[in-house]
Backbone bond lengths (Angstrom), bond angles and torsions (degrees), N, CA, C in turn:
res aa  C-N    CA-C-N  psi(-1)  N-CA   C-N-CA  omega(-1)  CA-C   N-CA-C  phi
1 X - - - 1.418 - - 1.562 106.57 -
2 X 1.344 113.11 136.47 1.435 118.17 -177.46 1.522 111.67 -74.30
3 X 1.296 119.28 138.80 1.433 121.73 172.83 1.485 109.28 -119.52
4 X 1.336 113.24 139.25 1.455 124.52 177.60 1.547 105.87 -124.31
5 X 1.293 115.08 126.18 1.510 118.41 -176.08 1.522 108.08 -127.71
6 X 1.350 115.29 115.68 1.412 123.44 179.18 1.516 110.92 -85.77
7 X 1.330 118.11 152.36 1.425 123.41 170.72 1.537 107.82 -156.27
8 X 1.358 115.05 166.39 1.432 123.36 177.61 1.460 117.60 101.15
9 X 1.312 119.18 1.84 1.445 121.84 178.76 1.555 109.89 -75.77
10 X 1.297 114.98 169.61 1.438 120.54 -179.70 1.501 113.89 162.87
11 X 1.295 117.51 -165.45 1.450 125.38 -178.49 1.535 108.62 -99.59
12 X 1.332 117.54 129.29 1.456 120.77 -179.00 1.548 106.20 -141.34
13 X 1.306 115.91 152.39 1.438 123.06 176.69 1.447 111.22 -77.18
14 X 1.326 121.17 153.65 1.443 124.88 171.72 1.521 110.91 -52.87
15 X 1.366 116.27 132.53 1.429 119.71 -179.49 1.488 112.07 96.64
16 X 1.360 117.80 -16.23 1.456 122.06 -177.00 1.499 114.09 -82.37
17 X 1.332 113.92 -175.33 1.508 119.52 -176.11 1.520 110.79 -130.22
18 X 1.296 115.40 155.60 1.439 123.25 172.07 1.524 107.31 -147.29
19 X 1.342 115.05 152.27 1.496 121.76 172.01 1.504 107.25 -121.73
20 X 1.374 111.06 122.57 1.461 114.63 172.87 1.490 110.02 -100.13
21 X 1.326 114.81 154.12 1.490 122.55 179.83 1.510 108.60 -127.03
22 X 1.325 113.75 144.12 1.480 123.17 174.04 1.469 109.52 -126.65
23 X 1.357 116.51 108.91 1.447 123.75 179.84 1.528 107.90 -92.45
24 X 1.352 115.10 125.83 1.426 119.46 175.88 1.532 112.68 -100.51
25 X 1.334 115.13 149.82 1.461 120.02 -178.23 1.497 113.26 -81.96
26 X 1.348 118.72 -2.17 1.424 121.53 175.91 1.584 105.18 -145.85
27 X 1.300 114.48 173.39 1.482 120.90 -177.60 1.496 110.72 -53.47
28 X 1.358 115.91 130.98 1.428 120.96 178.64 1.577 110.36 -66.07
29 X 1.311 116.64 -18.04 1.433 120.41 177.03 1.539 113.92 -77.83
30 X 1.324 115.57 -5.09 1.470 120.34 172.57 1.555 113.08 -87.47
31 X 1.325 112.57 1.49 1.498 119.14 172.93 1.525 110.95 -103.72
32 X 1.311 115.76 142.34 1.460 116.70 174.66 1.515 109.01 -97.37
33 X 1.276 118.35 -3.81 1.491 120.80 175.27 1.535 105.22 -153.06
34 X 1.335 115.35 136.26 1.462 119.96 172.60 1.509 107.39 -144.68
35 X 1.304 115.98 140.05 1.469 116.63 177.59 1.503 112.75 -172.48
36 X 1.318 111.93 -163.77 1.460 122.70 -178.63 1.502 112.80 -126.88
37 X 1.353 113.96 139.72 1.447 122.76 174.00 1.524 105.06 -125.31
38 X 1.325 115.42 163.91 1.454 121.01 174.02 1.475 110.11 -140.19
39 X 1.361 114.88 156.21 1.432 119.94 178.59 1.544 109.71 -143.75
40 X 1.299 117.74 118.19 1.469 123.40 177.69 1.519 106.17 -94.98
41 X 1.369 114.51 158.92 1.471 117.34 -173.94 1.553 110.04 -62.30
42 X 1.306 116.65 134.31 1.435 124.58 -178.78 1.476 117.54 78.10
43 X 1.341 116.08 -2.31 1.419 119.17 -178.71 1.534 111.61 -114.57
44 X 1.342 114.49 165.55 1.493 119.26 178.50 1.544 110.38 -78.71
45 X 1.312 115.87 154.09 1.440 120.05 175.42 1.535 106.93 -64.71
46 X 1.357 113.89 137.07 1.416 118.62 179.68 1.514 111.57 -127.50
47 X 1.311 113.54 158.37 1.502 121.18 -178.22 1.549 107.31 -74.56
48 X 1.296 114.96 132.26 1.494 120.53 170.94 1.566 104.99 -98.96
49 X 1.305 117.48 -57.89 1.483 119.70 -178.42 1.504 105.37 -164.43
50 X 1.376 115.95 150.71 1.431 121.67 178.21 1.515 110.46 -149.69
51 X 1.358 115.82 140.66 1.397 122.22 178.42 1.525 108.34 -103.19
52 X 1.328 118.84 119.81 1.461 123.12 171.75 1.497 112.00 -134.17
53 X 1.310 117.35 133.65 1.448 121.76 -178.55 1.512 112.96 48.22
54 X 1.368 114.83 39.46 1.452 118.69 177.31 1.491 116.41 80.36
55 X 1.306 117.70 -3.07 1.447 121.81 179.33 1.507 111.05 -107.57
56 X 1.347 117.15 138.21 1.387 122.52 179.29 1.535 110.48 -103.62
57 X 1.315 116.93 127.03 1.483 121.17 176.69 1.542 106.89 -114.93
58 X 1.286 115.71 136.20 1.507 120.25 178.82 1.517 110.44 -116.81
59 X 1.321 114.29 150.74 1.458 119.81 172.47 1.510 110.87 -65.45
60 X 1.337 117.04 151.14 1.426 118.61 -173.99 1.574 113.18 -63.61
61 X 1.306 115.11 -28.55 1.428 119.05 -176.27 1.532 115.46 -74.42
62 X 1.380 115.00 -13.26 1.481 117.81 -177.44 1.505 113.52 -118.38
63 X 1.364 117.19 -5.04 1.458 121.20 -179.10 1.487 110.85 -53.18
64 X 1.317 116.08 132.50 1.475 120.35 176.32 1.501 111.28 89.20
65 X 1.305 120.55 -12.97 1.433 125.30 -178.98 1.495 115.96 -114.06
66 X 1.365 114.87 -36.86 1.423 122.41 -178.77 1.515 110.61 -107.01
67 X 1.343 115.95 148.77 1.445 121.27 179.03 1.531 110.75 -140.74
68 X 1.299 117.06 130.40 1.451 124.19 176.04 1.540 110.65 -96.24
69 X 1.288 114.33 144.61 1.382 121.08 173.16 1.543 110.03 -149.94
70 X 1.369 115.04 168.02 1.452 116.90 -179.63 1.504 111.33 -142.34
71 X 1.344 115.74 154.04 1.449 123.01 174.78 1.535 108.41 -122.81
72 X 1.309 117.03 101.69 1.440 120.43 -176.60 1.522 114.56 -64.86
73 X 1.321 114.96 -30.50 1.467 118.60 178.72 1.509 112.08 -68.27
74 X 1.346 117.07 -33.67 1.468 120.56 -178.45 1.533 112.22 -97.44
75 X 1.373 117.29 -8.10 1.461 120.19 -175.25 1.480 113.27 60.89
76 X 1.348 114.49 40.64 1.470 119.98 -179.73 1.526 111.69 -123.91
77 X 1.328 115.83 141.63 1.424 123.48 172.86 1.489 107.12 -112.65
78 X 1.391 117.50 136.58 1.435 120.68 -178.98 1.495 112.37 -116.84
79 X 1.305 114.76 154.39 1.480 122.50 173.82 1.474 106.86 -129.30
80 X 1.369 117.44 107.68 1.442 124.48 176.55 1.511 107.49 -88.08
81 X 1.301 119.95 119.76 1.431 123.82 -177.84 1.546 111.05 -114.96
82 X 1.259 117.20 115.93 1.454 122.10 -179.00 1.583 111.14 -116.20
83 X 1.269 115.56 164.72 1.456 121.78 176.94 1.554 110.72 48.62
84 X 1.365 112.60 47.30 1.467 118.19 -175.62 1.512 112.53 -64.72
85 X 1.365 115.22 146.61 1.434 124.10 179.86 1.496 110.15 -120.77
86 X 1.344 116.84 158.89 1.498 118.02 176.49 1.558 111.55 -55.94
87 X 1.363 118.04 -31.86 1.390 121.99 -178.27 1.557 111.79 -68.31
88 X 1.284 118.03 -13.92 1.455 122.49 177.94 1.559 110.14 -79.57
89 X 1.329 116.60 -8.76 1.480 117.85 179.51 1.516 112.10 -62.87
90 X 1.343 115.16 124.91 1.465 121.07 -173.12 1.547 108.06 -176.26
91 X 1.307 114.67 171.30 1.433 121.36 163.81 1.496 108.43 -89.42
92 X 1.284 117.83 127.80 1.445 124.32 -178.58 1.539 111.04 -101.42
93 X 1.257 117.33 126.41 1.465 123.66 -176.58 1.554 110.91 -116.60
94 X 1.327 113.52 137.23 1.442 120.73 173.18 1.533 108.56 -88.77
95 X 1.286 117.40 141.15 1.476 123.19 -177.54 1.498 108.39 -131.97
96 X 1.350 117.01 141.16 1.454 122.67 175.39 1.491 110.36 -143.01
97 X 1.343 117.20 135.77 1.483 120.89 175.42 1.478 108.51 -116.08
98 X 1.335 116.94 117.56 1.448 125.40 -177.41 1.507 109.45 -64.87
99 X 1.386 113.67 146.02 1.470 117.71 174.38 1.544 111.37 -67.13
100 X 1.303 114.16 -35.99 1.513 118.56 -178.68 1.531 106.90 -88.06
101 X 1.310 112.76 118.87 1.507 117.35 175.79 1.498 113.20 81.63
102 X 1.347 119.33 -8.25 1.471 119.95 177.68 1.509 110.60 55.56
103 X 1.338 115.79 37.37 1.501 117.93 -175.43 1.568 106.45 -89.93
104 X 1.292 114.64 131.15 1.510 118.77 178.46 1.496 111.40 -95.02
105 X 1.315 113.68 143.48 1.494 120.46 179.92 1.527 107.75 -130.24
106 X 1.350 114.56 151.04 1.442 120.39 -177.86 1.566 107.80 -126.94
107 X 1.332 116.03 146.38 1.449 120.33 169.51 1.532 109.25 -79.14
108 X 1.337 113.59 -178.17 1.462 119.52 -175.74 1.521 108.78 -87.13
109 X 1.281 121.00 -11.83 1.441 124.89 174.35 1.574 111.24 93.75
110 X 1.335 115.94 150.20 1.430 121.89 176.12 1.533 109.57 -132.49
111 X 1.299 118.25 134.29 1.420 123.00 -173.57 1.531 109.03 -82.21
112 X 1.321 115.37 132.52 1.453 123.95 173.57 1.520 106.82 -120.12
113 X 1.292 118.74 125.17 1.492 123.42 179.57 1.525 107.92 -126.53
114 X 1.312 114.01 123.62 1.464 120.92 178.05 1.524 107.99 -110.14
115 X 1.309 115.78 111.76 1.398 120.76 -175.78 1.516 112.76 -159.29
116 X 1.323 117.43 146.20 1.459 119.57 175.40 1.552 110.46 -91.43
């Protein structure tokens, strides 16, 4: 069973930055999609960014502020978050869909709180 483990969340002031990491238990190249979603209290889970077929797509609310990257040697996907706003406060989840069987897996989530 695939494991995805997020880290890097925390409390940051508006305008600040954080970098989230998602460590996979197998090669990230065994996924045909990997990315980040977030869920704020009382709201639906929404797309932050996702890599599919080498292309990265971002949610409209984070375009120009958040950047995804990956390290194939470490099997880690990153989410660099800049110019953070209070509306970015949420639990951030890592997601991966395996090439074999198209099975989707989720991490346990990491809390990001943007507040002064």
